[in-house]
N, CA, C and O atoms as a MOPAC input file, in Angstrom:
PM7 MOZYME 1SCF
protein

 N     60.98700 1   -62.95800 1   -20.18000 1
 C     59.66900 1   -62.51600 1   -19.89100 1
 C     59.07500 1   -61.99800 1   -21.18800 1
 O     59.54700 1   -61.02900 1   -21.78200 1
 N     58.08900 1   -62.64000 1   -21.57300 1
 C     57.47100 1   -62.25900 1   -22.81700 1
 C     56.14000 1   -61.55300 1   -22.52000 1
 O     55.39200 1   -61.96400 1   -21.63300 1
 N     55.86900 1   -60.52200 1   -23.25300 1
 C     54.64700 1   -59.72500 1   -23.07200 1
 C     53.72300 1   -60.12200 1   -24.21700 1
 O     54.06700 1   -60.04900 1   -25.39700 1
 N     52.56800 1   -60.53200 1   -23.81500 1
 C     51.61100 1   -60.96200 1   -24.82700 1
 C     50.70700 1   -59.80100 1   -25.22700 1
 O     50.69400 1   -58.74300 1   -24.59900 1
 N     49.98400 1   -60.03200 1   -26.25100 1
 C     49.05700 1   -59.02500 1   -26.73800 1
 C     47.96000 1   -58.76000 1   -25.70600 1
 O     47.49500 1   -57.62600 1   -25.58900 1
 N     47.54600 1   -59.76000 1   -24.97100 1
 C     46.53600 1   -59.60500 1   -23.92000 1
 C     47.05100 1   -58.74600 1   -22.78600 1
 O     46.30800 1   -57.96000 1   -22.19900 1
 N     48.38700 1   -58.90900 1   -22.47000 1
 C     48.96600 1   -58.07100 1   -21.41200 1
 C     48.98100 1   -56.60400 1   -21.82300 1
 O     48.72300 1   -55.73100 1   -20.99400 1
 N     49.27800 1   -56.31900 1   -23.08200 1
 C     49.28800 1   -54.93400 1   -23.58200 1
 C     47.86200 1   -54.37800 1   -23.55700 1
 O     47.64900 1   -53.23000 1   -23.16900 1
 N     46.90800 1   -55.17700 1   -23.96300 1
 C     45.51100 1   -54.72500 1   -23.95100 1
 C     45.05700 1   -54.47100 1   -22.52800 1
 O     44.33100 1   -53.51000 1   -22.27400 1
 N     45.47100 1   -55.31500 1   -21.59500 1
 C     45.12400 1   -55.11200 1   -20.18400 1
 C     45.74900 1   -53.84100 1   -19.63000 1
 O     45.12600 1   -53.10300 1   -18.86700 1
 N     47.01900 1   -53.59700 1   -20.03700 1
 C     47.71300 1   -52.38500 1   -19.58800 1
 C     47.00100 1   -51.13800 1   -20.12500 1
 O     46.82200 1   -50.16600 1   -19.39100 1
 N     46.60000 1   -51.16000 1   -21.38500 1
 C     45.89000 1   -50.02500 1   -21.98200 1
 C     44.54600 1   -49.83000 1   -21.29600 1
 O     44.13600 1   -48.69800 1   -21.04000 1
 N     43.86800 1   -50.91200 1   -21.00100 1
 C     42.57900 1   -50.81300 1   -20.31600 1
 C     42.76300 1   -50.25000 1   -18.90800 1
 O     41.94500 1   -49.45000 1   -18.45500 1
 N     43.82800 1   -50.65900 1   -18.21100 1
 C     44.09400 1   -50.15700 1   -16.85900 1
 C     44.41900 1   -48.66900 1   -16.88800 1
 O     43.95700 1   -47.91100 1   -16.03600 1
 N     45.22600 1   -48.25000 1   -17.88100 1
 C     45.56200 1   -46.82500 1   -17.99800 1
 C     44.31800 1   -46.00500 1   -18.35700 1
 O     44.13400 1   -44.90300 1   -17.84000 1
 N     43.47000 1   -46.53000 1   -19.23200 1
 C     42.24500 1   -45.82200 1   -19.59300 1
 C     41.31800 1   -45.70500 1   -18.38000 1
 O     40.69500 1   -44.66500 1   -18.16400 1
 N     41.23500 1   -46.77400 1   -17.59700 1
 C     40.39900 1   -46.73300 1   -16.38500 1
 C     40.95900 1   -45.72900 1   -15.37400 1
 O     40.19100 1   -45.00600 1   -14.73800 1
 N     42.28300 1   -45.67400 1   -15.21700 1
 C     42.91100 1   -44.72200 1   -14.30000 1
 C     42.64900 1   -43.28800 1   -14.75800 1
 O     42.36300 1   -42.40900 1   -13.94500 1
 N     42.75200 1   -43.06100 1   -16.08500 1
 C     42.47300 1   -41.73900 1   -16.63200 1
 C     40.99600 1   -41.37200 1   -16.39800 1
 O     40.69100 1   -40.23500 1   -16.03600 1
 N     40.10100 1   -42.31400 1   -16.59900 1
 C     38.67700 1   -42.08200 1   -16.37700 1
 C     38.40100 1   -41.74300 1   -14.90900 1
 O     37.61900 1   -40.83900 1   -14.61800 1
 N     39.03500 1   -42.45900 1   -13.99600 1
 C     38.87300 1   -42.17900 1   -12.56700 1
 C     39.41600 1   -40.80000 1   -12.23600 1
 O     38.80500 1   -40.07300 1   -11.45300 1
 N     40.54300 1   -40.42600 1   -12.80900 1
 C     41.14200 1   -39.10400 1   -12.57300 1
 C     40.21600 1   -37.99600 1   -13.06800 1
 O     39.99500 1   -37.01900 1   -12.35300 1
 N     39.67000 1   -38.12900 1   -14.28200 1
 C     38.75600 1   -37.11300 1   -14.82300 1
 C     37.46000 1   -37.04200 1   -14.02900 1
 O     36.93600 1   -35.95500 1   -13.78800 1
 N     36.94500 1   -38.18600 1   -13.62500 1
 C     35.72000 1   -38.20900 1   -12.82400 1
 C     35.95400 1   -37.52900 1   -11.48000 1
 O     35.08500 1   -36.80000 1   -11.00300 1
 N     37.08500 1   -37.74900 1   -10.87300 1
 C     37.42000 1   -37.07900 1    -9.61100 1
 C     37.50500 1   -35.56800 1    -9.78500 1
 O     37.07700 1   -34.80500 1    -8.91800 1
 N     38.06900 1   -35.14500 1   -10.92600 1
 C     38.17000 1   -33.71200 1   -11.20600 1
 C     36.77200 1   -33.09400 1   -11.35500 1
 O     36.50000 1   -32.02000 1   -10.81900 1
 N     35.89600 1   -33.78200 1   -12.08300 1
 C     34.53400 1   -33.28500 1   -12.27100 1
 C     33.80200 1   -33.23600 1   -10.93800 1
 O     33.08800 1   -32.27400 1   -10.65700 1
 N     33.97400 1   -34.25500 1   -10.12500 1
 C     33.31300 1   -34.27900 1    -8.80400 1
 C     33.85000 1   -33.14700 1    -7.92200 1
 O     33.09300 1   -32.52400 1    -7.17700 1
 N     35.15100 1   -32.88600 1    -8.00900 1
 C     35.73500 1   -31.78600 1    -7.23000 1
 C     35.16100 1   -30.43200 1    -7.64200 1
 O     34.86300 1   -29.59700 1    -6.78900 1
 N     35.00600 1   -30.21400 1    -8.95600 1
 C     34.42100 1   -28.96000 1    -9.44400 1
 C     32.95600 1   -28.85300 1    -9.04200 1
 O     32.47800 1   -27.77500 1    -8.68700 1
 N     32.25600 1   -29.96600 1    -9.09800 1
 C     30.84900 1   -29.95800 1    -8.66900 1
 C     30.75400 1   -29.61800 1    -7.18600 1
 O     29.83400 1   -28.91600 1    -6.76600 1
 N     31.69700 1   -30.11000 1    -6.39600 1
 C     31.73000 1   -29.76500 1    -4.96200 1
 C     31.96100 1   -28.27900 1    -4.75000 1
 O     31.34900 1   -27.67100 1    -3.87200 1
 N     32.85300 1   -27.68400 1    -5.55900 1
 C     33.09600 1   -26.24700 1    -5.45700 1
 C     31.84200 1   -25.45300 1    -5.82600 1
 O     31.52000 1   -24.45700 1    -5.17800 1
 N     31.13800 1   -25.89800 1    -6.86800 1
 C     29.90200 1   -25.22500 1    -7.28000 1
 C     28.87300 1   -25.31100 1    -6.15100 1
 O     28.20000 1   -24.32600 1    -5.84700 1
 N     28.75100 1   -26.46800 1    -5.53900 1
 C     27.79900 1   -26.62700 1    -4.42600 1
 C     28.18500 1   -25.76000 1    -3.23000 1
 O     27.31100 1   -25.21800 1    -2.55300 1
 N     29.48500 1   -25.62300 1    -2.96300 1
 C     29.93100 1   -24.74600 1    -1.87100 1
 C     29.56600 1   -23.29400 1    -2.15900 1
 O     29.11300 1   -22.57400 1    -1.26900 1
 N     29.76400 1   -22.86600 1    -3.40300 1
 C     29.39500 1   -21.50400 1    -3.78400 1
 C     27.88700 1   -21.28800 1    -3.67200 1
 O     27.43700 1   -20.24300 1    -3.20400 1
 N     27.11800 1   -22.27400 1    -4.10200 1
 C     25.66000 1   -22.17000 1    -4.00900 1
 C     25.22500 1   -22.09800 1    -2.54200 1
 O     24.32500 1   -21.33500 1    -2.19200 1
 N     25.86600 1   -22.89200 1    -1.69500 1
 C     25.54600 1   -22.86900 1    -0.26700 1
 C     25.84700 1   -21.50600 1     0.33800 1
 O     25.04200 1   -20.97800 1     1.10400 1
 N     27.01000 1   -20.92600 1    -0.00100 1
 C     27.35000 1   -19.61000 1     0.55400 1
 C     26.41100 1   -18.53000 1    -0.00400 1
 O     26.07700 1   -17.57800 1     0.70200 1
 N     25.98700 1   -18.67500 1    -1.25800 1
 C     25.02500 1   -17.72000 1    -1.82100 1
 C     23.68100 1   -17.79200 1    -1.12900 1
 O     23.08200 1   -16.76400 1    -0.81300 1
 N     23.20500 1   -19.01100 1    -0.89100 1
 C     21.93400 1   -19.18200 1    -0.18300 1
 C     22.04000 1   -18.65600 1     1.24200 1
 O     21.09900 1   -18.04900 1     1.75400 1
 N     23.17400 1   -18.88700 1     1.87800 1
 C     23.36900 1   -18.39500 1     3.23500 1
 C     23.35700 1   -16.86500 1     3.26200 1
 O     22.77500 1   -16.27000 1     4.17000 1
 N     23.99800 1   -16.21700 1     2.26900 1
 C     23.98600 1   -14.75400 1     2.18500 1
 C     22.58400 1   -14.21300 1     1.97500 1
 O     22.20100 1   -13.22000 1     2.59500 1
 N     21.81100 1   -14.86100 1     1.10200 1
 C     20.43300 1   -14.43700 1     0.86400 1
 C     19.61600 1   -14.59600 1     2.14400 1
 O     18.80800 1   -13.73000 1     2.47700 1
 N     19.82400 1   -15.69700 1     2.85900 1
 C     19.08900 1   -15.91400 1     4.11100 1
 C     19.43500 1   -14.85600 1     5.14700 1
 O     18.55800 1   -14.37000 1     5.86200 1
 N     20.71000 1   -14.50000 1     5.22800 1
 C     21.12300 1   -13.48000 1     6.20200 1
 C     20.52700 1   -12.12600 1     5.88600 1
 O     20.25400 1   -11.35100 1     6.80200 1
 N     20.31600 1   -11.81600 1     4.61000 1
 C     19.73900 1   -10.52800 1     4.23500 1
 C     18.21500 1   -10.55900 1     4.25800 1
 O     17.57200 1    -9.52800 1     4.45800 1
 N     17.64100 1   -11.73400 1     4.05600 1
 C     16.18400 1   -11.84100 1     3.97600 1
 C     15.53100 1   -11.75100 1     5.35000 1
 O     14.46100 1   -11.15700 1     5.47800 1
 N     16.14000 1   -12.31800 1     6.36300 1
 C     15.53200 1   -12.31500 1     7.70300 1
 C     15.32900 1   -10.88900 1     8.22200 1
 O     14.22900 1   -10.58100 1     8.68100 1
 N     16.33700 1    -9.99700 1     8.17400 1
 C     16.07000 1    -8.61900 1     8.61200 1
 C     15.05000 1    -7.90600 1     7.72500 1
 O     14.24700 1    -7.10900 1     8.21100 1
 N     15.08600 1    -8.19500 1     6.42400 1
 C     14.13600 1    -7.56400 1     5.50900 1
 C     12.71000 1    -7.98900 1     5.85000 1
 O     11.80300 1    -7.15600 1     5.85100 1
 N     12.50400 1    -9.25800 1     6.13600 1
 C     11.17600 1    -9.72700 1     6.52600 1
 C     10.73000 1    -9.09900 1     7.84200 1
 O      9.54900 1    -8.80400 1     8.02200 1
 N     11.65500 1    -8.89700 1     8.74400 1
 C     11.32400 1    -8.23000 1    10.00700 1
 C     10.87200 1    -6.79800 1     9.75500 1
 O      9.90500 1    -6.33500 1    10.35900 1
 N     11.57100 1    -6.09300 1     8.86200 1
 C     11.18500 1    -4.72500 1     8.53800 1
 C      9.83600 1    -4.67700 1     7.82900 1
 O      9.02900 1    -3.78400 1     8.08700 1
 N      9.59100 1    -5.63100 1     6.94000 1
 C      8.30200 1    -5.68000 1     6.24800 1
 C      7.18200 1    -5.92200 1     7.25200 1
 O      6.11500 1    -5.31600 1     7.15200 1
 N      7.41700 1    -6.80000 1     8.21100 1
 C      6.41300 1    -7.07300 1     9.24200 1
 C      6.11900 1    -5.82100 1    10.05700 1
 O      4.96000 1    -5.52800 1    10.35000 1
 N      7.15900 1    -5.08100 1    10.42400 1
 C      6.96600 1    -3.83500 1    11.17600 1
 C      6.18500 1    -2.81600 1    10.34300 1
 O      5.30100 1    -2.13100 1    10.85800 1
 N      6.51800 1    -2.72300 1     9.05700 1
 C      5.83000 1    -1.77100 1     8.17500 1
 C      4.35600 1    -2.12900 1     8.02900 1
 O      3.49700 1    -1.24800 1     8.05100 1
 N      4.06400 1    -3.40400 1     7.88300 1
 C      2.66900 1    -3.83300 1     7.74800 1
 C      1.90000 1    -3.55200 1     9.04000 1
 O      0.74700 1    -3.12100 1     8.99000 1
 N      2.52100 1    -3.78900 1    10.18600 1
 C      1.85400 1    -3.50800 1    11.45800 1
 C      1.57900 1    -2.01700 1    11.60700 1
 O      0.50000 1    -1.62600 1    12.05000 1
 N      2.55100 1    -1.18100 1    11.23800 1
 C      2.36000 1     0.27100 1    11.31200 1
 C      1.26500 1     0.72400 1    10.35100 1
 O      0.45200 1     1.58400 1    10.69000 1
 N      1.24500 1     0.14700 1     9.15700 1
 C      0.20800 1     0.49400 1     8.18500 1
 C     -1.16900 1     0.10600 1     8.69300 1
 O     -2.13300 1     0.84900 1     8.50900 1
 N     -1.26700 1    -1.04600 1     9.32600 1
 C     -2.55600 1    -1.47500 1     9.87900 1
 C     -3.02900 1    -0.51800 1    10.97300 1
 O     -4.22200 1    -0.22800 1    11.06700 1
 N     -2.10400 1    -0.02600 1    11.79900 1
 C     -2.47400 1     0.95600 1    12.83500 1
 C     -3.00800 1     2.23400 1    12.18600 1
 O     -4.00600 1     2.79500 1    12.63900 1
 N     -2.34300 1     2.69000 1    11.12700 1
 C     -2.78600 1     3.90300 1    10.45100 1
 C     -4.15500 1     3.70300 1     9.79700 1
 O     -4.98200 1     4.61400 1     9.79200 1
 N     -4.38800 1     2.51800 1     9.25100 1
 C     -5.69200 1     2.23400 1     8.63700 1
 C     -6.78800 1     2.26600 1     9.68600 1
 O     -7.88400 1     2.76100 1     9.42400 1
 N     -6.50200 1     1.74000 1    10.87400 1
 C     -7.49500 1     1.77800 1    11.96100 1
 C     -7.78500 1     3.22700 1    12.34100 1
 O     -8.93700 1     3.58700 1    12.58000 1
 N     -6.75300 1     4.05100 1    12.39700 1
 C     -6.94900 1     5.46800 1    12.73400 1
 C     -7.77800 1     6.18200 1    11.65800 1
 O     -8.68400 1     6.95400 1    11.97000 1
 N     -7.45400 1     5.91400 1    10.39600 1
 C     -8.21000 1     6.53900 1     9.30400 1
 C     -9.66200 1     6.07600 1     9.34100 1
 O    -10.57200 1     6.86300 1     9.07700 1
 N     -9.88200 1     4.81400 1     9.66600 1
 C    -11.24800 1     4.29800 1     9.76300 1
 C    -12.00600 1     5.01200 1    10.87900 1
 O    -13.18100 1     5.34600 1    10.72200 1
 N    -11.33000 1     5.24400 1    12.01000 1
 C    -11.98100 1     5.96100 1    13.11300 1
 C    -12.30700 1     7.39900 1    12.71300 1
 O    -13.38200 1     7.91000 1    13.02900 1
 N    -11.37400 1     8.04500 1    12.01800 1
 C    -11.61000 1     9.42300 1    11.56600 1
 C    -12.77300 1     9.46000 1    10.58800 1
 O    -13.62400 1    10.34600 1    10.66600 1
 N    -12.81500 1     8.50000 1     9.66600 1
 C    -13.90300 1     8.44500 1     8.69000 1
 C    -15.24700 1     8.24900 1     9.37800 1
 O    -16.24400 1     8.86500 1     9.00000 1
 N    -15.26800 1     7.39300 1    10.38500 1
 C    -16.50200 1     7.17800 1    11.13900 1
 C    -16.93500 1     8.45500 1    11.84400 1
 O    -18.11800 1     8.79500 1    11.84400 1
 N    -15.98500 1     9.16300 1    12.44500 1
 C    -16.30900 1    10.41900 1    13.12300 1
 C    -16.82100 1    11.47200 1    12.14100 1
 O    -17.76000 1    12.20300 1    12.45700 1
 N    -16.21700 1    11.55800 1    10.96000 1
 C    -16.66700 1    12.53000 1     9.96100 1
 C    -18.07400 1    12.18200 1     9.48700 1
 O    -18.89800 1    13.07400 1     9.28300 1
 N    -18.35300 1    10.89900 1     9.31300 1
 C    -19.70100 1    10.49500 1     8.89500 1
 C    -20.72000 1    10.85400 1     9.96800 1
 O    -21.82000 1    11.30600 1     9.65300 1
 N    -20.36000 1    10.65500 1    11.23400 1
 C    -21.25800 1    11.02200 1    12.32700 1
 C    -21.48800 1    12.52200 1    12.36100 1
 O    -22.61300 1    12.98400 1    12.55300 1
 N    -20.39900 1    13.29200 1    12.16900 1
 C    -20.53200 1    14.75200 1    12.15500 1
 C    -21.41400 1    15.20700 1    10.99600 1
 O    -22.23000 1    16.11500 1    11.15600 1
 N    -21.25400 1    14.58500 1     9.83700 1
 C    -22.08500 1    14.95400 1     8.68000 1
 C    -23.55200 1    14.68200 1     8.96200 1
 O    -24.41700 1    15.49200 1     8.62600 1
 N    -23.83200 1    13.54300 1     9.58000 1
 C    -25.22500 1    13.23300 1     9.92400 1
 C    -25.77000 1    14.23500 1    10.93300 1
 O    -26.92500 1    14.64600 1    10.82800 1
 N    -24.95800 1    14.63400 1    11.91000 1
 C    -25.39500 1    15.61300 1    12.90800 1
 C    -25.65100 1    16.97800 1    12.28200 1
 O    -26.63400 1    17.63800 1    12.61800 1
 N    -24.77400 1    17.40800 1    11.37300 1
 C    -24.96100 1    18.69500 1    10.70400 1
 C    -26.22800 1    18.65800 1     9.84600 1
 O    -26.98300 1    19.62900 1     9.80200 1
 N    -26.45000 1    17.54900 1     9.17500 1
 C    -27.66100 1    17.41300 1     8.36600 1
 C    -28.91100 1    17.49100 1     9.24200 1
 O    -29.88700 1    18.15600 1     8.89600 1
 N    -28.86300 1    16.80200 1    10.38100 1
 C    -30.01000 1    16.85000 1    11.28500 1
 C    -30.20300 1    18.25100 1    11.84300 1
 O    -31.33800 1    18.71000 1    11.97000 1
 N    -29.11500 1    18.93900 1    12.18000 1
 C    -29.20000 1    20.29900 1    12.71300 1
 C    -29.75300 1    21.25500 1    11.65200 1
 O    -30.55600 1    22.13400 1    11.96200 1
 N    -29.32200 1    21.08200 1    10.40900 1
 C    -29.83600 1    21.92500 1     9.32900 1
 C    -31.33400 1    21.69700 1     9.13700 1
 O    -32.09700 1    22.64800 1     8.97100 1
 N    -31.74200 1    20.44600 1     9.16100 1
 C    -33.17100 1    20.14600 1     9.02400 1
 C    -33.96000 1    20.73500 1    10.18100 1
 O    -35.04500 1    21.28100 1     9.97800 1
 N    -33.42900 1    20.63000 1    11.38400 1
 C    -34.09600 1    21.19300 1    12.55800 1
 C    -34.20200 1    22.70700 1    12.44200 1
 O    -35.25100 1    23.27900 1    12.73800 1
 N    -33.12800 1    23.36100 1    12.01700 1
 C    -33.14700 1    24.81500 1    11.85500 1
 C    -34.18100 1    25.22200 1    10.80400 1
 O    -34.94900 1    26.16300 1    11.00400 1
 N    -34.18900 1    24.49800 1     9.68200 1
 C    -35.13700 1    24.82900 1     8.61900 1
 C    -36.57000 1    24.63100 1     9.09100 1
 O    -37.45900 1    25.41000 1     8.74800 1
 N    -36.78700 1    23.58800 1     9.87500 1
 C    -38.15100 1    23.30200 1    10.33100 1
 C    -38.61700 1    24.29700 1    11.38700 1
 O    -39.77900 1    24.70400 1    11.38300 1
 N    -37.72400 1    24.69100 1    12.29100 1
 C    -38.15400 1    25.54900 1    13.40900 1
 C    -38.02600 1    27.03200 1    13.10900 1
 O    -38.90100 1    27.81000 1    13.48900 1
 N    -36.97200 1    27.43800 1    12.44700 1
 C    -36.74000 1    28.86400 1    12.24400 1
 C    -36.92400 1    29.31300 1    10.80500 1
 O    -37.01700 1    30.51200 1    10.53900 1
 N    -36.97600 1    28.38100 1     9.88400 1
 C    -37.06000 1    28.74700 1     8.47200 1
 C    -38.31000 1    29.53800 1     8.15500 1
 O    -38.23200 1    30.59000 1     7.52000 1
 N    -39.44400 1    29.06000 1     8.57900 1
 C    -40.70000 1    29.76400 1     8.30500 1
 C    -40.75100 1    31.13500 1     8.94600 1
 O    -41.05200 1    32.11000 1     8.25700 1
 N    -40.46700 1    31.25400 1    10.24600 1
 C    -40.49500 1    32.57900 1    10.87200 1
 C    -39.46500 1    33.54300 1    10.30200 1
 O    -39.74300 1    34.73800 1    10.20400 1
 N    -38.29500 1    33.06800 1     9.92600 1
 C    -37.26800 1    33.95000 1     9.35700 1
 C    -37.75900 1    34.50700 1     8.02200 1
 O    -37.54900 1    35.68400 1     7.73000 1
 N    -38.40400 1    33.68000 1     7.21600 1
 C    -38.94600 1    34.14900 1     5.94000 1
 C    -40.03200 1    35.18400 1     6.19700 1
 O    -40.11900 1    36.18400 1     5.48400 1
 N    -40.85600 1    34.95100 1     7.20800 1
 C    -41.92000 1    35.91100 1     7.52200 1
 C    -41.34400 1    37.23800 1     7.99700 1
 O    -41.83000 1    38.30200 1     7.61400 1
 N    -40.30100 1    37.17700 1     8.83700 1
 C    -39.67400 1    38.41000 1     9.32200 1
 C    -39.03000 1    39.15600 1     8.16900 1
 O    -39.11800 1    40.38100 1     8.09600 1
 N    -38.38500 1    38.42900 1     7.26600 1
 C    -37.75500 1    39.07400 1     6.11300 1
 C    -38.80600 1    39.74000 1     5.23300 1
 O    -38.59800 1    40.85100 1     4.74700 1
 N    -39.92200 1    39.07100 1     5.03000 1
 C    -40.99400 1    39.65100 1     4.21000 1
 C    -41.58100 1    40.87500 1     4.89600 1
 O    -41.87700 1    41.87800 1     4.24500 1
 N    -41.74800 1    40.79100 1     6.20900 1
 C    -42.29200 1    41.92200 1     6.95300 1
 C    -41.34800 1    43.11500 1     6.88800 1
 O    -41.78700 1    44.24200 1     6.65900 1
 N    -40.03500 1    42.87000 1     7.08900 1
 C    -39.08000 1    43.98600 1     7.04900 1
 C    -39.01600 1    44.58100 1     5.64000 1
 O    -38.84900 1    45.79200 1     5.50100 1
 N    -39.14300 1    43.77400 1     4.61200 1
 C    -39.17900 1    44.29500 1     3.25800 1
 C    -40.41600 1    45.15500 1     3.04300 1
 O    -40.35700 1    46.21800 1     2.42500 1
 N    -41.52000 1    44.67700 1     3.55900 1
 C    -42.74600 1    45.46100 1     3.44000 1
 C    -42.63400 1    46.78700 1     4.15600 1
 O    -43.07300 1    47.80700 1     3.62500 1
 N    -42.05300 1    46.80300 1     5.35700 1
 C    -41.88300 1    48.05200 1     6.11400 1
 C    -40.95500 1    48.99100 1     5.36600 1
 O    -41.23500 1    50.18500 1     5.26500 1
 N    -39.84400 1    48.46400 1     4.83400 1
 C    -38.91500 1    49.31800 1     4.08300 1
 C    -39.58600 1    49.89000 1     2.84300 1
 O    -39.39200 1    51.05600 1     2.50000 1
 N    -40.35900 1    49.07500 1     2.18900 1
 C    -41.06700 1    49.56500 1     0.99900 1
 C    -42.06100 1    50.66400 1     1.36600 1
 O    -42.21100 1    51.64900 1     0.64400 1
 N    -42.72900 1    50.47900 1     2.48900 1
 C    -43.71300 1    51.48800 1     2.90700 1
 C    -43.01200 1    52.79400 1     3.24600 1
 O    -43.46000 1    53.86300 1     2.83200 1
 N    -41.92500 1    52.71800 1     3.99000 1
 C    -41.18800 1    53.94300 1     4.30900 1
 C    -40.57000 1    54.55400 1     3.06500 1
 O    -40.46000 1    55.77500 1     2.95400 1
 N    -40.17900 1    53.73300 1     2.15800 1
 C    -39.58600 1    54.23700 1     0.92500 1
 C    -40.61400 1    54.99000 1     0.09000 1
 O    -40.27500 1    55.99600 1    -0.53300 1
 N    -41.81300 1    54.54600 1     0.06200 1
 C    -42.85900 1    55.23200 1    -0.69400 1
 C    -43.20200 1    56.56600 1    -0.05100 1
 O    -43.47700 1    57.55000 1    -0.73700 1
 N    -43.18300 1    56.58600 1     1.27200 1
 C    -43.49800 1    57.84900 1     1.96000 1
 C    -42.42200 1    58.88600 1     1.68800 1
 O    -42.72800 1    60.05600 1     1.45900 1
 N    -41.18400 1    58.47000 1     1.71100 1
 C    -40.09500 1    59.42100 1     1.50100 1
 C    -39.99400 1    59.81600 1     0.03500 1
 O    -39.65100 1    60.95400 1    -0.28600 1
 N    -40.28900 1    58.88500 1    -0.84000 1
 C    -40.14800 1    59.16500 1    -2.25400 1
 C    -41.31400 1    59.89800 1    -2.84700 1
 O    -41.35300 1    60.06400 1    -4.06600 1
 N    -42.23900 1    60.33500 1    -2.09100 1
 C    -43.37500 1    61.09600 1    -2.58700 1
 C    -44.40500 1    60.20000 1    -3.23800 1
 O    -45.03900 1    60.60200 1    -4.21400 1
 N    -44.58700 1    59.01000 1    -2.73100 1
 C    -45.63700 1    58.14700 1    -3.21300 1
 C    -45.17700 1    57.24200 1    -4.33500 1
 O    -45.94600 1    56.38200 1    -4.76400 1
 N    -43.95700 1    57.39300 1    -4.83400 1
 C    -43.45200 1    56.51500 1    -5.88100 1
 C    -42.82100 1    55.28900 1    -5.24200 1
 O    -42.22100 1    55.35500 1    -4.16900 1
 N    -42.97000 1    54.19800 1    -5.91800 1
 C    -42.36700 1    52.94400 1    -5.43400 1
 C    -40.90100 1    52.94400 1    -5.81800 1
 O    -40.56500 1    53.09100 1    -6.99300 1
 N    -40.03400 1    52.78100 1    -4.84600 1
 C    -38.59900 1    52.80700 1    -5.08000 1
 C    -38.06500 1    51.36300 1    -5.14300 1
 O    -38.35900 1    50.54400 1    -4.27300 1
 N    -37.28900 1    51.07400 1    -6.17100 1
 C    -36.71400 1    49.74000 1    -6.30300 1
 C    -35.26400 1    49.79200 1    -5.89700 1
 O    -34.51200 1    50.66700 1    -6.32700 1
 N    -34.87200 1    48.82700 1    -5.04700 1
 C    -33.45500 1    48.70100 1    -4.69200 1
 C    -32.81400 1    47.74800 1    -5.70100 1
 O    -33.37100 1    46.69400 1    -6.00900 1
 N    -31.67400 1    48.11400 1    -6.19700 1
 C    -31.16600 1    47.30700 1    -7.25100 1
 C    -29.99000 1    46.59200 1    -6.98900 1
 O    -29.49700 1    45.87400 1    -7.85900 1

């Protein structure tokens, strides 16, 4: 049995192809492990994200309720301010003039009594 140069070249080519297949299988196996790790990482993130999104939704709903309450309070305060302004204007219009007249009259009476008691001198209150 004689081995020719072509048989040796074929044997070397077959061994090189077998080595290439072995290395490619190893690389594919490692890539599969990386994909498994990535899948478990994504699954962990998904498991933690769903409850977090639920909590965020609850927080946003609660915040919206509080904003509605603050808006109602603000509206009530604005209404109260308008009512107080109207009441002040009404008081000034109806009682402001007479109160000033009564104050002037009482000052005049006090001044008159003060002059009588002081012997005709005008007394200044300080």
